[in-house]
C-alpha positions in Angstrom: 81.2 27.5 31.5 84.9 27.0 33.4 88.2 29.2 33.7 89.3 25.9 31.5 86.7 26.6 28.9 88.0 30.3 27.4 91.0 32.1 26.8 91.0 35.5 27.2 93.3 38.6 26.7 92.4 42.2 27.0 91.3 42.5 23.3 89.9 39.1 22.8 87.6 36.3 24.4 87.9 32.6 22.9 85.9 30.7 24.7 84.3 26.7 23.6 81.1 26.5 21.4 78.1 26.1 23.9 74.9 24.5 22.7 73.2 27.3 22.8 75.7 29.0 19.6 74.4 26.6 17.1 72.4 29.9 15.6 74.8 32.3 15.7 77.1 30.1 13.9 74.7 29.0 11.6 74.8 33.7 10.8 78.2 33.3 10.9 78.9 31.4 7.9 76.1 32.5 6.0 77.0 35.9 6.4 80.7 35.1 5.6 80.1 32.5 3.2 81.7 34.0 -0.8 84.6 35.3 1.3 84.9 31.5 3.5 84.4 29.6 0.4 87.7 28.8 -1.2 88.9 27.2 2.5 85.5 25.8 3.9 83.5 23.0 3.5 80.0 24.1 2.0 77.8 24.5 5.1 74.5 23.8 4.7 71.4 26.4 6.6 70.2 24.0 9.3 70.8 25.6 12.8 71.1 21.7 13.7 73.3 21.4 11.5 75.2 24.0 13.5 73.9 21.9 16.9 75.1 18.6 16.0 78.5 20.4 15.3 78.7 21.9 18.2 77.4 18.5 20.4 80.2 16.8 18.7 83.0 19.1 19.4 81.6 19.7 23.0 82.2 15.8 23.3 85.4 15.2 21.4 86.7 18.0 24.1 85.6 16.3 27.1 86.6 13.6 25.7 90.3 14.8 26.1 90.9 15.0 22.2 90.1 18.1 21.0 89.0 21.5 21.4 87.3 23.9 19.0 87.2 27.7 20.0 84.8 30.4 19.0 85.6 34.5 19.1 81.6 35.1 18.0 80.6 37.1 21.5 
């Protein structure tokens, strides 16, 4: 991971998603489903769906169109 794909302070690190984050991202959405239902679109329970989202976000970043940040660590 390069410096440009991470924002860090003493208390928080935000980073771009990585291909291996799909299981953790799925677990986050399952764990917080009831709390986020009012704002988040419905999410599937398939890790492949989350892997596809990560691949899309990384492609957008490489193309210079958008960045996504995670605080999962």
